VMD Tcl script that draws the C-alpha trace (Angstrom):
set ca {
  {186.17 119.19 111.27}
  {183.07 117.87 112.77}
  {181.54 114.86 111.15}
  {177.73 113.87 110.89}
  {176.96 110.12 110.69}
  {175.97 108.74 107.31}
  {177.46 111.85 105.59}
  {180.91 111.05 104.01}
  {180.18 109.86 100.41}
  {176.97 110.57 98.40}
  {175.36 110.75 95.08}
  {172.69 113.20 93.93}
  {169.59 112.18 91.99}
  {168.36 114.73 89.61}
  {166.02 114.13 86.46}
  {163.56 112.64 88.67}
  {161.37 115.26 90.62}
  {163.07 118.09 88.61}
  {162.24 117.20 85.18}
  {159.35 118.55 83.13}
  {158.88 120.88 80.50}
  {160.49 124.21 81.42}
  {162.37 125.51 78.54}
  {161.76 128.46 76.26}
  {160.86 126.30 73.30}
  {157.43 126.39 74.78}
  {155.17 129.46 75.33}
  {155.49 131.11 78.74}
  {152.09 130.17 79.63}
  {152.69 126.39 78.86}
  {156.33 125.96 80.03}
  {155.86 125.19 83.64}
  {152.63 123.12 83.35}
  {152.69 119.62 84.88}
  {150.89 117.25 82.58}
  {150.10 113.60 82.36}
  {153.46 112.95 80.76}
  {155.36 114.71 83.62}
  {153.31 112.63 86.07}
  {153.96 109.26 84.43}
  {157.78 110.37 84.43}
  {157.65 111.03 88.24}
  {155.96 107.79 89.14}
  {158.17 105.48 86.94}
  {161.77 107.07 86.65}
  {163.42 105.87 89.77}
  {162.85 102.56 91.41}
  {163.84 100.62 94.48}
  {166.55 98.95 92.29}
  {168.11 102.30 91.60}
  {168.51 102.97 95.30}
  {170.09 99.53 95.93}
  {172.66 100.01 93.20}
  {173.75 103.57 94.56}
  {174.23 101.82 97.90}
  {176.41 99.15 96.16}
  {178.66 101.87 94.87}
  {179.68 102.48 98.33}
  {177.59 105.69 98.97}
  {176.15 106.45 102.46}
  {173.81 109.18 101.50}
  {171.56 110.24 98.48}
  {170.62 113.84 97.66}
  {167.31 114.02 96.10}
  {166.18 117.12 94.25}
  {162.63 118.23 94.09}
  {161.16 121.29 92.67}
  {158.38 123.16 94.37}
  {155.86 123.03 91.59}
  {156.19 119.25 91.23}
  {155.29 119.04 95.11}
  {152.79 121.88 94.95}
  {149.63 121.41 92.98}
  {148.81 125.04 93.94}
  {149.59 127.46 96.63}
  {149.64 125.60 100.02}
  {148.05 122.60 98.36}
  {150.30 119.47 97.91}
  {150.09 116.48 95.50}
  {149.51 113.37 97.55}
  {151.31 111.19 94.85}
  {154.50 113.09 95.01}
  {154.37 113.19 98.87}
  {154.12 109.17 98.52}
  {157.03 109.11 95.97}
  {159.06 111.02 98.66}
  {158.00 108.55 101.42}
  {159.00 105.61 99.13}
  {162.33 107.04 98.53}
  {163.07 107.55 102.23}
  {161.83 104.14 102.95}
  {164.15 102.60 100.23}
  {166.94 104.68 101.61}
  {166.51 103.26 105.01}
  {166.35 99.72 103.71}
  {169.96 100.20 102.08}
  {171.41 102.13 104.93}
  {171.55 105.48 103.05}
  {170.90 108.79 104.60}
  {168.25 110.80 102.47}
  {168.78 114.46 101.85}
  {165.71 116.19 100.44}
  {166.73 119.17 98.31}
  {164.66 121.86 97.16}
  {166.26 122.22 93.77}
  {163.98 124.72 91.95}
  {161.83 126.94 94.16}
  {159.34 129.38 92.60}
  {161.33 132.52 91.98}
  {164.51 130.74 92.18}
  {165.38 128.70 89.20}
  {169.02 128.00 88.74}
  {168.87 127.53 85.00}
  {166.14 129.94 83.67}
  {165.28 133.41 84.71}
  {161.84 134.33 86.14}
  {159.87 137.55 86.47}
  {159.46 137.42 90.41}
  {162.34 136.63 92.70}
  {161.95 134.70 95.64}
  {164.07 136.86 97.78}
  {162.15 139.80 96.91}
  {158.57 138.37 97.10}
  {157.04 137.91 100.69}
  {154.18 135.77 99.35}
  {156.61 133.40 97.56}
  {158.69 133.25 100.77}
  {155.52 132.26 102.92}
  {154.93 129.42 100.25}
  {158.51 128.30 100.47}
  {158.43 128.10 104.21}
  {154.92 126.37 104.28}
  {156.31 123.81 102.11}
  {159.12 123.02 104.33}
  {156.88 122.78 107.42}
  {154.46 120.56 105.40}
  {157.54 118.10 105.01}
  {158.60 118.33 108.45}
  {155.00 117.41 109.53}
  {155.16 114.35 107.19}
  {158.53 113.35 108.48}
  {158.55 114.49 112.00}
  {159.28 111.15 113.48}
  {162.47 110.59 111.31}
  {165.42 112.84 112.14}
  {167.66 110.85 109.84}
  {166.06 112.74 107.09}
  {168.17 115.87 106.15}
  {166.48 119.09 104.70}
  {168.40 121.06 102.16}
  {166.58 124.54 102.02}
  {167.65 125.58 98.49}
  {169.94 124.22 95.74}
  {171.40 127.31 94.13}
  {170.47 130.81 95.19}
  {170.25 133.36 92.44}
  {169.35 136.91 92.05}
  {169.91 137.82 95.70}
  {172.31 139.54 97.93}
  {173.93 137.76 100.82}
  {171.82 139.70 103.21}
  {168.58 138.89 101.61}
  {169.30 135.18 101.60}
  {170.83 135.07 105.01}
  {167.58 136.81 106.45}
  {165.25 134.47 104.45}
  {167.15 131.36 105.42}
  {167.10 132.25 109.04}
  {163.35 132.88 108.88}
  {162.93 129.39 107.36}
  {165.39 127.69 109.86}
  {163.54 129.53 112.55}
  {160.16 128.20 111.52}
  {161.61 124.54 111.21}
  {163.15 124.89 114.72}
  {159.95 125.95 116.23}
  {158.62 122.28 115.56}
  {162.04 120.36 115.40}
  {165.16 121.34 117.22}
  {166.79 118.26 115.91}
  {166.38 118.46 112.15}
  {169.66 118.48 110.22}
  {169.49 121.35 107.89}
  {171.93 122.41 104.88}
  {172.39 125.85 103.62}
  {174.80 127.23 100.98}
  {175.77 130.57 99.67}
  {174.55 132.88 96.85}
  {175.75 133.08 93.42}
  {174.62 129.56 92.42}
  {176.36 128.01 95.55}
  {179.77 128.63 94.27}
  {182.70 128.71 96.75}
  {182.90 132.36 97.04}
  {179.29 132.51 98.47}
  {180.62 130.82 101.69}
  {182.44 134.17 102.46}
  {178.89 135.82 102.96}
  {176.89 133.01 104.53}
  {175.67 133.46 108.03}
  {177.08 130.79 110.44}
  {174.81 129.60 113.24}
  {175.29 128.48 116.84}
  {173.45 125.23 115.85}
  {175.08 121.88 115.83}
  {172.55 120.53 113.38}
  {173.30 122.93 110.48}
  {175.60 121.80 107.65}
  {177.05 124.31 105.15}
  {177.39 123.45 101.66}
  {178.99 124.54 98.32}
  {179.21 123.25 94.60}
  {182.05 123.31 92.28}
  {181.94 123.18 88.30}
  {185.14 124.92 87.63}
  {186.35 125.40 85.02}
  {182.70 125.97 83.83}
  {183.58 125.83 80.14}
  {185.00 122.25 80.81}
  {182.37 120.86 83.13}
  {179.34 122.30 80.88}
  {181.20 122.14 77.60}
  {178.79 122.30 74.48}
  {175.89 122.61 77.02}
  {172.55 123.72 75.41}
  {171.46 125.70 78.60}
  {174.17 128.33 78.85}
  {174.65 130.65 75.88}
  {178.49 130.92 76.17}
  {179.09 127.27 76.13}
  {176.52 126.68 73.31}
  {177.99 129.42 71.23}
  {181.59 128.19 71.77}
  {180.65 124.53 70.82}
  {184.06 123.20 71.49}
  {185.29 120.08 73.27}
  {187.89 120.73 76.01}
  {190.31 118.53 77.83}
  {191.29 118.15 81.53}
  {193.95 118.54 82.66}
  {194.98 120.85 79.97}
  {198.34 122.77 79.15}
  {196.32 124.29 75.86}
  {195.53 127.30 77.90}
  {194.81 129.15 74.61}
  {191.94 126.89 73.94}
  {190.48 128.07 77.38}
  {191.26 131.64 76.86}
  {189.47 131.66 73.46}
  {186.24 130.58 75.17}
  {186.32 133.87 76.67}
  {187.60 135.89 73.58}
  {184.75 134.89 71.41}
  {182.57 136.64 73.88}
  {184.68 139.68 74.15}
  {186.57 139.03 77.25}
  {190.39 139.37 76.77}
  {191.91 138.99 80.09}
  {190.73 135.49 81.18}
  {193.64 133.36 82.65}
  {196.22 135.79 81.97}
  {198.15 134.51 84.89}
  {197.30 130.82 84.22}
  {199.23 128.40 81.98}
  {197.65 125.18 83.06}
  {194.04 123.82 83.84}
  {194.66 121.17 86.68}
  {194.48 120.26 90.31}
  {196.30 123.41 91.40}
  {193.91 125.45 89.46}
  {191.09 123.85 91.24}
  {192.77 124.18 94.67}
  {192.98 127.90 93.90}
  {189.26 128.19 92.99}
  {188.16 126.19 96.08}
  {190.22 128.29 98.55}
  {187.06 129.91 99.94}
  {186.15 126.44 101.07}
  {189.33 125.94 102.92}
  {189.02 129.30 104.34}
  {185.51 128.63 105.76}
  {186.95 125.30 107.35}
  {189.82 127.19 109.11}
  {187.41 129.87 110.38}
  {184.81 127.34 111.59}
  {186.65 124.16 112.63}
  {183.57 123.12 114.70}
  {181.18 123.16 111.55}
  {180.39 120.72 108.94}
  {181.21 121.71 105.44}
  {179.70 119.61 102.59}
  {180.50 119.62 98.79}
  {176.93 118.85 97.93}
  {177.20 118.90 94.12}
  {180.00 118.58 91.47}
  {180.36 116.83 88.12}
  {180.88 117.01 84.30}
  {178.42 116.86 81.41}
  {177.91 113.60 80.13}
  {179.17 113.98 76.61}
  {182.55 115.06 77.74}
  {185.20 112.40 77.21}
  {185.10 109.74 79.87}
  {188.81 109.97 80.49}
  {188.61 113.57 81.03}
  {185.55 113.23 83.35}
  {187.66 110.77 85.39}
  {190.58 113.14 85.61}
  {188.62 115.86 86.71}
  {186.51 114.03 89.21}
  {189.64 112.21 90.59}
  {191.39 115.66 91.21}
  {188.11 117.09 93.00}
  {187.88 114.22 95.31}
  {191.66 113.95 95.95}
  {191.29 117.72 97.15}
  {188.02 116.97 99.26}
  {189.61 113.99 100.90}
  {192.60 116.14 101.53}
  {190.73 118.83 103.21}
  {188.31 116.22 105.06}
  {185.25 117.59 103.19}
  {182.42 115.01 102.76}
  {180.99 115.01 99.27}
  {178.01 114.20 97.07}
  {178.72 113.64 93.43}
  {176.29 114.87 90.59}
  {174.60 112.97 89.45}
  {173.13 109.47 88.99}
  {170.95 109.70 85.93}
  {169.73 112.59 83.83}
  {166.86 113.02 81.32}
  {166.82 114.75 78.03}
  {164.57 117.59 80.03}
  {167.66 118.24 82.08}
  {169.12 120.18 79.18}
  {172.62 119.62 80.66}
  {173.06 116.05 81.21}
  {175.52 114.98 83.92}
  {174.76 111.23 84.09}
  {177.34 108.90 85.91}
  {175.39 105.67 84.82}
  {174.28 104.45 81.31}
  {170.80 105.39 80.26}
  {169.93 101.72 79.67}
  {171.71 99.54 81.81}
  {171.91 102.11 84.77}
  {175.56 100.87 85.44}
  {178.34 103.22 86.11}
  {180.13 104.41 83.00}
  {183.52 103.13 83.91}
  {185.23 101.01 86.51}
  {187.70 103.76 87.15}
  {184.84 106.18 87.71}
  {183.44 103.84 90.24}
  {186.64 103.54 92.00}
  {186.94 107.52 92.02}
  {183.59 108.34 93.48}
  {184.29 105.56 96.25}
  {187.17 107.66 97.24}
  {189.62 104.96 96.19}
  {191.99 107.32 94.48}
  {194.39 105.95 92.01}
  {197.37 108.22 91.37}
  {198.17 108.04 87.58}
}
mol new
graphics top color blue
foreach p $ca { graphics top sphere $p radius 0.5 }
foreach p [lrange $ca 0 end-1] q [lrange $ca 1 end] { graphics top cylinder $p $q radius 0.2 }
display resetview
């Protein structure tokens, strides 16, 4: 498979320009307001020392998620202080020899964790604003083609055709001003591997294709507070696991009785089966770059099980020669689901074994 410089091992930064008050404990008319406390968070949460530390973990790129309403003050008007934060981030990455990926994490009309009345894929005005924001970023960073643009984190409420057409319009708009910008696109259905089957492939050497993996979701998001099924089940799960009944029961309590009927163990072979669409994409498109842009486990999962799952994931990705980016460096309470790989206070990796794993130094046990 083709490789792109500075794109083998990365770490995502969430919880910075994606975190503000957006959950339903607030009235709808207050939920997405950006207030002074949010601004203080954006301006103080991540510093140069964090970027330096990520580089010390052996990473060669950082995926920074940002939300549209954080960058936008209003339609077609952008916040200078947030633009400056993005510029500082890019400069820090360059200082420590890291390739920056700017990822539109949540766009207006496409939130991966809460439902909205308007859908991005069905609203032409929202689409114009989305493209305008990317063109603004292209204007700001026009002289630096080391920066990678990831168009949209996880596409929801969209058919493959709707997303393919809109993604092409966005790519075309960027290509009109920059033929060389590296652009990342993934599939529908939260960027899960099956979405690759319906994703348009371009005759463009500067496009990277991506997918995410959180399988099995009831393990990686166990006891999470944003997903009703995990919150209701409210049970710790192990990985790997021969206790398949514990996994089946997760579905039974929700009235689904045929889950895992042909499965007797959750382990690396289960993950390989789930990731089969990624392997199929590589086989069909050997001249393209496929990148696993996000995968991880919720913070309160037992660290040994987190290590086991991460080890198996990276073992598969290395075997299939797929570059990867782990999720994520550090999360805040406003994330709802916290996937931190470092301690809140010390900002050091949670275990020496986890550091070896994310470096790709896989130790068989």
